[in-house]
Biopython code that builds the backbone (N, CA, C, O; Angstrom):
import numpy as np
from Bio.PDB.StructureBuilder import StructureBuilder

atoms = [
    (1, "MET", "N", (45.278, 18.550, -1.284)),
    (1, "MET", "CA", (44.527, 18.852, -0.065)),
    (1, "MET", "C", (43.055, 18.622, -0.335)),
    (1, "MET", "O", (42.560, 18.910, -1.425)),
    (2, "ASN", "N", (42.394, 18.130, 0.611)),
    (2, "ASN", "CA", (40.969, 17.840, 0.529)),
    (2, "ASN", "C", (40.195, 19.145, 0.340)),
    (2, "ASN", "O", (40.365, 20.082, 1.120)),
    (3, "ARG", "N", (39.362, 19.213, -0.673)),
    (3, "ARG", "CA", (38.621, 20.436, -0.970)),
    (3, "ARG", "C", (37.687, 20.815, 0.175)),
    (3, "ARG", "O", (37.523, 21.997, 0.477)),
    (4, "HIS", "N", (37.074, 19.818, 0.815)),
    (4, "HIS", "CA", (36.168, 20.081, 1.950)),
    (4, "HIS", "C", (36.930, 20.777, 3.072)),
    (4, "HIS", "O", (36.423, 21.725, 3.674)),
    (5, "ILE", "N", (38.122, 20.320, 3.352)),
    (5, "ILE", "CA", (38.913, 20.932, 4.425)),
    (5, "ILE", "C", (39.269, 22.364, 4.054)),
    (5, "ILE", "O", (39.161, 23.266, 4.885)),
    (6, "ASP", "N", (39.693, 22.577, 2.808)),
    (6, "ASP", "CA", (40.017, 23.930, 2.377)),
    (6, "ASP", "C", (38.831, 24.865, 2.549)),
    (6, "ASP", "O", (38.985, 25.988, 3.028)),
    (7, "CYS", "N", (37.648, 24.404, 2.159)),
    (7, "CYS", "CA", (36.443, 25.220, 2.281)),
    (7, "CYS", "C", (36.140, 25.523, 3.740)),
    (7, "CYS", "O", (35.753, 26.641, 4.078)),
    (8, "THR", "N", (36.312, 24.540, 4.596)),
    (8, "THR", "CA", (36.045, 24.729, 6.018)),
    (8, "THR", "C", (36.989, 25.762, 6.606)),
    (8, "THR", "O", (36.570, 26.630, 7.372)),
    (9, "LEU", "N", (38.264, 25.670, 6.248)),
    (9, "LEU", "CA", (39.230, 26.628, 6.762)),
    (9, "LEU", "C", (38.927, 28.032, 6.235)),
    (9, "LEU", "O", (39.038, 29.013, 6.970)),
    (10, "GLN", "N", (38.548, 28.123, 4.972)),
    (10, "GLN", "CA", (38.216, 29.419, 4.405)),
    (10, "GLN", "C", (36.981, 29.998, 5.076)),
    (10, "GLN", "O", (36.917, 31.200, 5.331)),
    (11, "MET", "N", (36.003, 29.152, 5.361)),
    (11, "MET", "CA", (34.806, 29.634, 6.037)),
    (11, "MET", "C", (35.159, 30.136, 7.434)),
    (11, "MET", "O", (34.606, 31.136, 7.893)),
    (12, "SER", "N", (36.071, 29.454, 8.106)),
    (12, "SER", "CA", (36.496, 29.906, 9.427)),
    (12, "SER", "C", (37.149, 31.269, 9.319)),
    (12, "SER", "O", (36.910, 32.143, 10.153)),
    (13, "ASN", "N", (37.963, 31.455, 8.311)),
    (13, "ASN", "CA", (38.636, 32.732, 8.086)),
    (13, "ASN", "C", (37.595, 33.820, 7.845)),
    (13, "ASN", "O", (37.683, 34.899, 8.429)),
    (14, "ASN", "N", (36.608, 33.547, 6.988)),
    (14, "ASN", "CA", (35.571, 34.542, 6.702)),
    (14, "ASN", "C", (34.757, 34.865, 7.945)),
    (14, "ASN", "O", (34.386, 36.019, 8.162)),
    (15, "ARG", "N", (34.482, 33.872, 8.748)),
    (15, "ARG", "CA", (33.705, 34.094, 9.965)),
    (15, "ARG", "C", (34.465, 35.034, 10.890)),
    (15, "ARG", "O", (33.880, 35.957, 11.456)),
    (16, "LEU", "N", (35.769, 34.806, 11.046)),
    (16, "LEU", "CA", (36.556, 35.678, 11.897)),
    (16, "LEU", "C", (36.568, 37.097, 11.327)),
    (16, "LEU", "O", (36.434, 38.074, 12.065)),
    (17, "MET", "N", (36.727, 37.194, 10.031)),
    (17, "MET", "CA", (36.754, 38.512, 9.409)),
    (17, "MET", "C", (35.423, 39.235, 9.614)),
    (17, "MET", "O", (35.407, 40.451, 9.808)),
    (18, "SER", "N", (34.328, 38.518, 9.575)),
    (18, "SER", "CA", (33.034, 39.182, 9.690)),
    (18, "SER", "C", (32.696, 39.536, 11.136)),
    (18, "SER", "O", (31.872, 40.416, 11.383)),
    (19, "THR", "N", (33.331, 38.852, 12.093)),
    (19, "THR", "CA", (33.022, 39.152, 13.487)),
    (19, "THR", "C", (33.939, 40.225, 14.064)),
    (19, "THR", "O", (33.694, 40.724, 15.162)),
    (20, "THR", "N", (34.976, 40.579, 13.344)),
    (20, "THR", "CA", (35.843, 41.669, 13.790)),
    (20, "THR", "C", (35.565, 42.865, 12.899)),
    (20, "THR", "O", (35.178, 42.699, 11.743)),
    (21, "SER", "N", (35.750, 44.030, 13.405)),
    (21, "SER", "CA", (35.482, 45.206, 12.572)),
    (21, "SER", "C", (36.713, 46.112, 12.571)),
    (21, "SER", "O", (36.780, 47.090, 13.316)),
    (22, "PRO", "N", (37.681, 45.771, 11.724)),
    (22, "PRO", "CA", (38.873, 46.604, 11.641)),
    (22, "PRO", "C", (38.521, 47.992, 11.123)),
    (22, "PRO", "O", (37.582, 48.157, 10.344)),
    (23, "LYS", "N", (39.279, 48.979, 11.561)),
    (23, "LYS", "CA", (38.970, 50.365, 11.225)),
    (23, "LYS", "C", (39.625, 50.813, 9.921)),
    (23, "LYS", "O", (39.258, 51.847, 9.364)),
    (24, "SER", "N", (40.615, 50.021, 9.424)),
    (24, "SER", "CA", (41.271, 50.439, 8.194)),
    (24, "SER", "C", (41.695, 49.224, 7.381)),
    (24, "SER", "O", (41.705, 48.100, 7.882)),
    (25, "SER", "N", (42.043, 49.462, 6.122)),
    (25, "SER", "CA", (42.502, 48.372, 5.263)),
    (25, "SER", "C", (43.816, 47.794, 5.778)),
    (25, "SER", "O", (44.102, 46.619, 5.546)),
    (26, "GLU", "N", (44.602, 48.582, 6.458)),
    (26, "GLU", "CA", (45.855, 48.085, 7.052)),
    (26, "GLU", "C", (45.555, 47.050, 8.136)),
    (26, "GLU", "O", (46.243, 46.035, 8.242)),
    (27, "ASN", "N", (44.530, 47.311, 8.932)),
    (27, "ASN", "CA", (44.125, 46.352, 9.962)),
    (27, "ASN", "C", (43.601, 45.062, 9.331)),
    (27, "ASN", "O", (43.870, 43.968, 9.827)),
    (28, "VAL", "N", (42.860, 45.197, 8.246)),
    (28, "VAL", "CA", (42.350, 44.030, 7.540)),
    (28, "VAL", "C", (43.511, 43.188, 7.041)),
    (28, "VAL", "O", (43.508, 41.966, 7.190)),
    (29, "GLN", "N", (44.495, 43.835, 6.453)),
    (29, "GLN", "CA", (45.655, 43.130, 5.931)),
    (29, "GLN", "C", (46.420, 42.427, 7.055)),
    (29, "GLN", "O", (46.837, 41.281, 6.890)),
    (30, "ARG", "N", (46.605, 43.090, 8.181)),
    (30, "ARG", "CA", (47.296, 42.475, 9.323)),
    (30, "ARG", "C", (46.520, 41.276, 9.845)),
    (30, "ARG", "O", (47.107, 40.250, 10.189)),
    (31, "LEU", "N", (45.200, 41.407, 9.903)),
    (31, "LEU", "CA", (44.362, 40.315, 10.367)),
    (31, "LEU", "C", (44.431, 39.127, 9.406)),
    (31, "LEU", "O", (44.514, 37.980, 9.843)),
    (32, "GLU", "N", (44.399, 39.396, 8.116)),
    (32, "GLU", "CA", (44.506, 38.330, 7.124)),
    (32, "GLU", "C", (45.834, 37.603, 7.239)),
    (32, "GLU", "O", (45.871, 36.375, 7.170)),
    (33, "GLU", "N", (46.908, 38.326, 7.411)),
    (33, "GLU", "CA", (48.233, 37.719, 7.557)),
    (33, "GLU", "C", (48.312, 36.883, 8.829)),
    (33, "GLU", "O", (48.893, 35.798, 8.827)),
    (34, "ALA", "N", (47.728, 37.384, 9.913)),
    (34, "ALA", "CA", (47.726, 36.633, 11.170)),
    (34, "ALA", "C", (46.947, 35.327, 11.007)),
    (34, "ALA", "O", (47.359, 34.283, 11.513)),
    (35, "MET", "N", (45.821, 35.393, 10.298)),
    (35, "MET", "CA", (45.023, 34.191, 10.062)),
    (35, "MET", "C", (45.789, 33.183, 9.203)),
    (35, "MET", "O", (45.745, 31.983, 9.478)),
    (36, "LYS", "N", (46.477, 33.644, 8.185)),
    (36, "LYS", "CA", (47.259, 32.753, 7.328)),
    (36, "LYS", "C", (48.335, 32.050, 8.142)),
    (36, "LYS", "O", (48.536, 30.845, 7.990)),
    (37, "ARG", "N", (49.023, 32.781, 8.999)),
    (37, "ARG", "CA", (50.066, 32.179, 9.839)),
    (37, "ARG", "C", (49.463, 31.163, 10.797)),
    (37, "ARG", "O", (50.012, 30.077, 10.982)),
    (38, "ALA", "N", (48.335, 31.512, 11.405)),
    (38, "ALA", "CA", (47.706, 30.619, 12.376)),
    (38, "ALA", "C", (47.203, 29.340, 11.713)),
    (38, "ALA", "O", (47.288, 28.263, 12.303)),
    (39, "MET", "N", (46.687, 29.449, 10.509)),
    (39, "MET", "CA", (46.091, 28.300, 9.841)),
    (39, "MET", "C", (47.099, 27.473, 9.043)),
    (39, "MET", "O", (46.791, 26.347, 8.652)),
    (40, "SER", "N", (48.295, 28.007, 8.793)),
    (40, "SER", "CA", (49.247, 27.297, 7.937)),
    (40, "SER", "C", (49.630, 25.938, 8.495)),
    (40, "SER", "O", (49.784, 24.988, 7.727)),
    (41, "GLY", "N", (49.788, 25.816, 9.798)),
    (41, "GLY", "CA", (50.172, 24.546, 10.376)),
    (41, "GLY", "C", (49.016, 23.602, 10.629)),
    (41, "GLY", "O", (49.231, 22.404, 10.816)),
    (42, "VAL", "N", (47.799, 24.108, 10.639)),
    (42, "VAL", "CA", (46.641, 23.274, 10.942)),
    (42, "VAL", "C", (46.443, 22.207, 9.884)),
    (42, "VAL", "O", (46.125, 21.067, 10.222)),
    (43, "ARG", "N", (46.617, 22.531, 8.644)),
    (43, "ARG", "CA", (46.396, 21.569, 7.559)),
    (43, "ARG", "C", (47.319, 20.369, 7.684)),
    (43, "ARG", "O", (46.928, 19.251, 7.349)),
    (44, "ASP", "N", (48.541, 20.585, 8.164)),
    (44, "ASP", "CA", (49.487, 19.484, 8.317)),
    (44, "ASP", "C", (49.096, 18.542, 9.453)),
    (44, "ASP", "O", (49.522, 17.387, 9.472)),
    (45, "LEU", "N", (48.297, 19.018, 10.389)),
    (45, "LEU", "CA", (47.901, 18.210, 11.539)),
    (45, "LEU", "C", (46.669, 17.357, 11.272)),
    (45, "LEU", "O", (46.396, 16.419, 12.020)),
    (46, "LEU", "N", (45.923, 17.666, 10.222)),
    (46, "LEU", "CA", (44.698, 16.936, 9.919)),
    (46, "LEU", "C", (45.022, 15.540, 9.398)),
    (46, "LEU", "O", (45.984, 15.374, 8.648)),
    (47, "PRO", "N", (44.246, 14.545, 9.776)),
    (47, "PRO", "CA", (44.505, 13.186, 9.270)),
    (47, "PRO", "C", (44.231, 13.103, 7.776)),
    (47, "PRO", "O", (43.361, 13.790, 7.242)),
    (48, "GLN", "N", (44.992, 12.247, 7.125)),
    (48, "GLN", "CA", (44.801, 12.018, 5.699)),
    (48, "GLN", "C", (43.893, 10.807, 5.534)),
    (48, "GLN", "O", (44.168, 9.745, 6.093)),
    (49, "LEU", "N", (42.834, 10.954, 4.787)),
    (49, "LEU", "CA", (41.927, 9.845, 4.529)),
    (49, "LEU", "C", (42.415, 9.065, 3.318)),
    (49, "LEU", "O", (42.840, 9.651, 2.323)),
    (50, "CYS", "N", (42.352, 7.741, 3.407)),
    (50, "CYS", "CA", (42.803, 6.874, 2.322)),
    (50, "CYS", "C", (41.657, 5.987, 1.870)),
    (50, "CYS", "O", (40.870, 5.501, 2.682)),
    (51, "ASP", "N", (41.578, 5.787, 0.588)),
    (51, "ASP", "CA", (40.563, 4.908, 0.020)),
    (51, "ASP", "C", (40.920, 3.467, 0.358)),
    (51, "ASP", "O", (42.060, 3.051, 0.155)),
    (52, "SER", "N", (39.975, 2.710, 0.863)),
    (52, "SER", "CA", (40.249, 1.328, 1.267)),
    (52, "SER", "C", (40.198, 0.342, 0.095)),
    (52, "SER", "O", (40.726, -0.765, 0.206)),
    (53, "LEU", "N", (39.587, 0.713, -1.002)),
    (53, "LEU", "CA", (39.441, -0.214, -2.124)),
    (53, "LEU", "C", (40.781, -0.753, -2.641)),
    (53, "LEU", "O", (40.886, -1.957, -2.872)),
    (54, "PRO", "N", (41.808, 0.083, -2.832)),
    (54, "PRO", "CA", (43.090, -0.465, -3.286)),
    (54, "PRO", "C", (43.761, -1.390, -2.260)),
    (54, "PRO", "O", (44.666, -2.147, -2.612)),
    (55, "LEU", "N", (43.330, -1.334, -1.018)),
    (55, "LEU", "CA", (43.942, -2.127, 0.048)),
    (55, "LEU", "C", (43.205, -3.431, 0.324)),
    (55, "LEU", "O", (43.721, -4.298, 1.029)),
    (56, "ILE", "N", (42.009, -3.575, -0.222)),
    (56, "ILE", "CA", (41.141, -4.680, 0.171)),
    (56, "ILE", "C", (41.720, -6.047, -0.193)),
    (56, "ILE", "O", (41.546, -7.001, 0.565)),
    (57, "THR", "N", (42.398, -6.164, -1.323)),
    (57, "THR", "CA", (42.968, -7.456, -1.713)),
    (57, "THR", "C", (44.025, -7.898, -0.706)),
    (57, "THR", "O", (44.005, -9.036, -0.236)),
    (58, "ARG", "N", (44.938, -7.005, -0.380)),
    (58, "ARG", "CA", (45.986, -7.349, 0.591)),
    (58, "ARG", "C", (45.383, -7.579, 1.974)),
    (58, "ARG", "O", (45.794, -8.506, 2.672)),
    (59, "ALA", "N", (44.436, -6.773, 2.376)),
    (59, "ALA", "CA", (43.802, -6.941, 3.683)),
    (59, "ALA", "C", (43.106, -8.294, 3.779)),
    (59, "ALA", "O", (43.143, -8.939, 4.826)),
    (60, "THR", "N", (42.474, -8.724, 2.692)),
    (60, "THR", "CA", (41.800, -10.023, 2.671)),
    (60, "THR", "C", (42.807, -11.158, 2.766)),
    (60, "THR", "O", (42.559, -12.155, 3.444)),
    (61, "GLU", "N", (43.952, -11.011, 2.085)),
    (61, "GLU", "CA", (45.016, -12.018, 2.179)),
    (61, "GLU", "C", (45.513, -12.148, 3.620)),
    (61, "GLU", "O", (45.646, -13.255, 4.141)),
    (62, "ILE", "N", (45.780, -11.021, 4.247)),
    (62, "ILE", "CA", (46.251, -11.034, 5.635)),
    (62, "ILE", "C", (45.206, -11.664, 6.538)),
    (62, "ILE", "O", (45.525, -12.497, 7.387)),
    (63, "SER", "N", (43.974, -11.267, 6.353)),
    (63, "SER", "CA", (42.868, -11.768, 7.167)),
    (63, "SER", "C", (42.704, -13.282, 7.014)),
    (63, "SER", "O", (42.492, -13.991, 7.998)),
    (64, "SER", "N", (42.802, -13.766, 5.790)),
    (64, "SER", "CA", (42.615, -15.197, 5.520)),
    (64, "SER", "C", (43.703, -16.044, 6.157)),
    (64, "SER", "O", (43.426, -17.136, 6.653)),
    (65, "THR", "N", (44.929, -15.559, 6.149)),
    (65, "THR", "CA", (46.026, -16.355, 6.697)),
    (65, "THR", "C", (46.107, -16.279, 8.216)),
    (65, "THR", "O", (46.673, -17.168, 8.852)),
    (66, "THR", "N", (45.553, -15.235, 8.793)),
    (66, "THR", "CA", (45.665, -15.059, 10.246)),
    (66, "THR", "C", (44.346, -15.220, 10.982)),
    (66, "THR", "O", (44.311, -15.286, 12.210)),
    (67, "ARG", "N", (43.259, -15.282, 10.220)),
    (67, "ARG", "CA", (41.910, -15.370, 10.802)),
    (67, "ARG", "C", (41.635, -14.172, 11.714)),
    (67, "ARG", "O", (41.023, -14.299, 12.774)),
    (68, "HIS", "N", (42.098, -13.027, 11.274)),
    (68, "HIS", "CA", (41.849, -11.765, 11.969)),
    (68, "HIS", "C", (40.915, -10.941, 11.078)),
    (68, "HIS", "O", (40.925, -11.110, 9.859)),
    (69, "GLY", "N", (40.121, -10.066, 11.659)),
    (69, "GLY", "CA", (39.125, -9.297, 10.906)),
    (69, "GLY", "C", (39.717, -8.446, 9.792)),
    (69, "GLY", "O", (40.793, -7.867, 9.943)),
    (70, "VAL", "N", (39.009, -8.378, 8.684)),
    (70, "VAL", "CA", (39.460, -7.597, 7.528)),
    (70, "VAL", "C", (39.612, -6.127, 7.886)),
    (70, "VAL", "O", (40.535, -5.462, 7.415)),
    (71, "TYR", "N", (38.711, -5.620, 8.716)),
    (71, "TYR", "CA", (38.768, -4.207, 9.095)),
    (71, "TYR", "C", (40.139, -3.849, 9.671)),
    (71, "TYR", "O", (40.758, -2.880, 9.232)),
    (72, "ASP", "N", (40.614, -4.616, 10.643)),
    (72, "ASP", "CA", (41.936, -4.361, 11.225)),
    (72, "ASP", "C", (43.041, -4.578, 10.204)),
    (72, "ASP", "O", (44.044, -3.864, 10.194)),
    (73, "CYS", "N", (42.847, -5.561, 9.355)),
    (73, "CYS", "CA", (43.862, -5.873, 8.350)),
    (73, "CYS", "C", (43.997, -4.771, 7.304)),
    (73, "CYS", "O", (45.042, -4.651, 6.665)),
    (74, "LEU", "N", (42.960, -3.973, 7.125)),
    (74, "LEU", "CA", (43.076, -2.804, 6.234)),
    (74, "LEU", "C", (44.150, -1.847, 6.754)),
    (74, "LEU", "O", (44.922, -1.286, 5.976)),
    (75, "TYR", "N", (44.191, -1.668, 8.073)),
    (75, "TYR", "CA", (45.216, -0.809, 8.659)),
    (75, "TYR", "C", (46.612, -1.409, 8.477)),
    (75, "TYR", "O", (47.577, -0.688, 8.225)),
    (76, "LEU", "N", (46.707, -2.719, 8.606)),
    (76, "LEU", "CA", (47.999, -3.375, 8.379)),
    (76, "LEU", "C", (48.435, -3.233, 6.919)),
    (76, "LEU", "O", (49.603, -2.962, 6.639)),
    (77, "ALA", "N", (47.498, -3.415, 5.998)),
    (77, "ALA", "CA", (47.809, -3.272, 4.577)),
    (77, "ALA", "C", (48.247, -1.843, 4.261)),
    (77, "ALA", "O", (49.175, -1.633, 3.480)),
    (78, "LEU", "N", (47.588, -0.878, 4.858)),
    (78, "LEU", "CA", (47.968, 0.525, 4.658)),
    (78, "LEU", "C", (49.363, 0.778, 5.221)),
    (78, "LEU", "O", (50.175, 1.457, 4.593)),
    (79, "SER", "N", (49.636, 0.243, 6.384)),
    (79, "SER", "CA", (50.947, 0.384, 7.003)),
    (79, "SER", "C", (52.042, -0.212, 6.112)),
    (79, "SER", "O", (53.108, 0.381, 5.945)),
    (80, "GLU", "N", (51.767, -1.381, 5.548)),
    (80, "GLU", "CA", (52.711, -2.010, 4.611)),
    (80, "GLU", "C", (52.934, -1.124, 3.394)),
    (80, "GLU", "O", (54.072, -0.855, 3.008)),
    (81, "ARG", "N", (51.837, -0.675, 2.794)),
    (81, "ARG", "CA", (51.933, 0.131, 1.574)),
    (81, "ARG", "C", (52.715, 1.421, 1.795)),
    (81, "ARG", "O", (53.523, 1.827, 0.959)),
    (82, "GLU", "N", (52.457, 2.061, 2.943)),
    (82, "GLU", "CA", (53.103, 3.339, 3.224)),
    (82, "GLU", "C", (54.496, 3.171, 3.826)),
    (82, "GLU", "O", (55.251, 4.138, 3.927)),
    (83, "GLY", "N", (54.836, 1.948, 4.225)),
    (83, "GLY", "CA", (56.152, 1.689, 4.816)),
    (83, "GLY", "C", (56.323, 2.384, 6.160)),
    (83, "GLY", "O", (57.379, 2.942, 6.456)),
    (84, "CYS", "N", (55.274, 2.341, 6.964)),
    (84, "CYS", "CA", (55.321, 3.019, 8.259)),
    (84, "CYS", "C", (54.801, 2.099, 9.356)),
    (84, "CYS", "O", (54.218, 1.050, 9.083)),
    (85, "ASP", "N", (55.020, 2.503, 10.581)),
    (85, "ASP", "CA", (54.522, 1.759, 11.725)),
    (85, "ASP", "C", (53.031, 1.996, 11.901)),
    (85, "ASP", "O", (52.502, 3.044, 11.530)),
    (86, "LEU", "N", (52.365, 1.004, 12.475)),
    (86, "LEU", "CA", (50.963, 1.127, 12.836)),
    (86, "LEU", "C", (50.906, 1.329, 14.341)),
    (86, "LEU", "O", (51.434, 0.512, 15.095)),
    (87, "VAL", "N", (50.277, 2.397, 14.782)),
    (87, "VAL", "CA", (50.142, 2.689, 16.210)),
    (87, "VAL", "C", (48.729, 2.323, 16.628)),
    (87, "VAL", "O", (47.757, 2.763, 16.014)),
    (88, "THR", "N", (48.618, 1.512, 17.681)),
    (88, "THR", "CA", (47.307, 1.038, 18.126)),
    (88, "THR", "C", (47.322, 0.733, 19.620)),
    (88, "THR", "O", (48.381, 0.616, 20.236)),
    (89, "SER", "N", (46.145, 0.608, 20.177)),
    (89, "SER", "CA", (46.014, 0.132, 21.553)),
    (89, "SER", "C", (45.359, -1.246, 21.564)),
    (89, "SER", "O", (45.025, -1.769, 22.627)),
    (90, "ASP", "N", (45.177, -1.829, 20.388)),
    (90, "ASP", "CA", (44.523, -3.125, 20.231)),
    (90, "ASP", "C", (45.504, -4.251, 20.573)),
    (90, "ASP", "O", (46.349, -4.626, 19.761)),
    (91, "GLU", "N", (45.373, -4.776, 21.789)),
    (91, "GLU", "CA", (46.269, -5.834, 22.275)),
    (91, "GLU", "C", (46.183, -7.091, 21.404)),
    (91, "GLU", "O", (47.201, -7.728, 21.132)),
    (92, "LYS", "N", (44.982, -7.446, 20.971)),
    (92, "LYS", "CA", (44.797, -8.640, 20.146)),
    (92, "LYS", "C", (45.526, -8.487, 18.814)),
    (92, "LYS", "O", (46.169, -9.427, 18.347)),
    (93, "LEU", "N", (45.432, -7.328, 18.211)),
    (93, "LEU", "CA", (46.117, -7.073, 16.949)),
    (93, "LEU", "C", (47.628, -7.203, 17.129)),
    (93, "LEU", "O", (48.303, -7.827, 16.310)),
    (94, "ILE", "N", (48.144, -6.626, 18.179)),
    (94, "ILE", "CA", (49.582, -6.692, 18.449)),
    (94, "ILE", "C", (50.016, -8.140, 18.663)),
    (94, "ILE", "O", (51.050, -8.566, 18.149)),
    (95, "LYS", "N", (49.236, -8.880, 19.410)),
    (95, "LYS", "CA", (49.550, -10.296, 19.699)),
    (95, "LYS", "C", (49.499, -11.152, 18.434)),
    (95, "LYS", "O", (50.352, -12.017, 18.235)),
    (96, "ASN", "N", (48.502, -10.913, 17.581)),
    (96, "ASN", "CA", (48.332, -11.720, 16.366)),
    (96, "ASN", "C", (49.368, -11.415, 15.285)),
    (96, "ASN", "O", (49.557, -12.216, 14.369)),
    (97, "PHE", "N", (50.033, -10.282, 15.378)),
    (97, "PHE", "CA", (50.999, -9.895, 14.350)),
    (97, "PHE", "C", (52.322, -9.476, 14.992)),
    (97, "PHE", "O", (52.705, -8.308, 14.923)),
    (98, "PRO", "N", (53.019, -10.430, 15.618)),
    (98, "PRO", "CA", (54.250, -10.079, 16.332)),
    (98, "PRO", "C", (55.381, -9.589, 15.427)),
    (98, "PRO", "O", (56.283, -8.893, 15.893)),
    (99, "ASN", "N", (55.344, -9.941, 14.148)),
    (99, "ASN", "CA", (56.412, -9.529, 13.226)),
    (99, "ASN", "C", (56.082, -8.268, 12.438)),
    (99, "ASN", "O", (56.909, -7.780, 11.667)),
    (100, "ALA", "N", (54.891, -7.747, 12.626)),
    (100, "ALA", "CA", (54.494, -6.519, 11.910)),
    (100, "ALA", "C", (55.071, -5.299, 12.625)),
    (100, "ALA", "O", (55.434, -5.360, 13.800)),
    (101, "ASN", "N", (55.143, -4.224, 11.911)),
    (101, "ASN", "CA", (55.631, -2.966, 12.488)),
    (101, "ASN", "C", (54.495, -2.270, 13.234)),
    (101, "ASN", "O", (53.939, -1.275, 12.768)),
    (102, "ILE", "N", (54.166, -2.818, 14.399)),
    (102, "ILE", "CA", (53.077, -2.286, 15.204)),
    (102, "ILE", "C", (53.649, -1.774, 16.516)),
    (102, "ILE", "O", (54.442, -2.452, 17.170)),
    (103, "ILE", "N", (53.242, -0.584, 16.888)),
    (103, "ILE", "CA", (53.674, 0.032, 18.145)),
    (103, "ILE", "C", (52.444, 0.225, 19.009)),
    (103, "ILE", "O", (51.424, 0.746, 18.558)),
    (104, "HIS", "N", (52.553, -0.200, 20.250)),
    (104, "HIS", "CA", (51.453, 0.047, 21.192)),
    (104, "HIS", "C", (51.491, 1.531, 21.562)),
    (104, "HIS", "O", (52.558, 2.098, 21.796)),
    (105, "ILE", "N", (50.339, 2.130, 21.610)),
    (105, "ILE", "CA", (50.246, 3.566, 21.875)),
    (105, "ILE", "C", (50.870, 3.954, 23.221)),
    (105, "ILE", "O", (51.363, 5.071, 23.376)),
    (106, "LYS", "N", (50.849, 3.048, 24.178)),
    (106, "LYS", "CA", (51.440, 3.352, 25.487)),
    (106, "LYS", "C", (52.965, 3.453, 25.411)),
    (106, "LYS", "O", (53.597, 3.997, 26.317)),
    (107, "ASP", "N", (53.557, 2.929, 24.335)),
    (107, "ASP", "CA", (55.012, 2.969, 24.162)),
    (107, "ASP", "C", (55.490, 4.238, 23.475)),
    (107, "ASP", "O", (56.689, 4.404, 23.254)),
    (108, "LEU", "N", (54.596, 5.113, 23.142)),
    (108, "LEU", "CA", (55.007, 6.367, 22.486)),
    (108, "LEU", "C", (55.533, 7.361, 23.500)),
    (108, "LEU", "O", (55.924, 8.469, 23.134)),
]
sb = StructureBuilder()
sb.init_structure("model")
sb.init_model(0)
sb.init_chain("A")
sb.init_seg("    ")
for serial, (resi, resn, name, xyz) in enumerate(atoms, 1):
    if name == "N":
        sb.init_residue(resn, " ", resi, " ")
    sb.init_atom(name, np.array(xyz, "f"), 0.0, 1.0, " ", f" {name:<3s}", serial, name[0])
structure = sb.get_structure()
């Protein structure tokens, strides 16, 4: 898990704790448990950032053979590496790569 995200979530937890004034340690414990439950699913919803450097060689190969921008081809290279579909609203990308695993966002 990204350390920055963990820190942000912890800061949110501390902020909530400091803005509420529970009357007993039992209330504090209940509040902490409620926060843990509420935040447990949030981390799974956050996007995962990927380093583009390992993808640049493949993206450049794709770009060179199709004359499509390297930036878009980074997403295609990532999709290939991860073995997943690429979801986009970019009509040109979809048209230029008819055999790629690309799904138009309107089809979801």
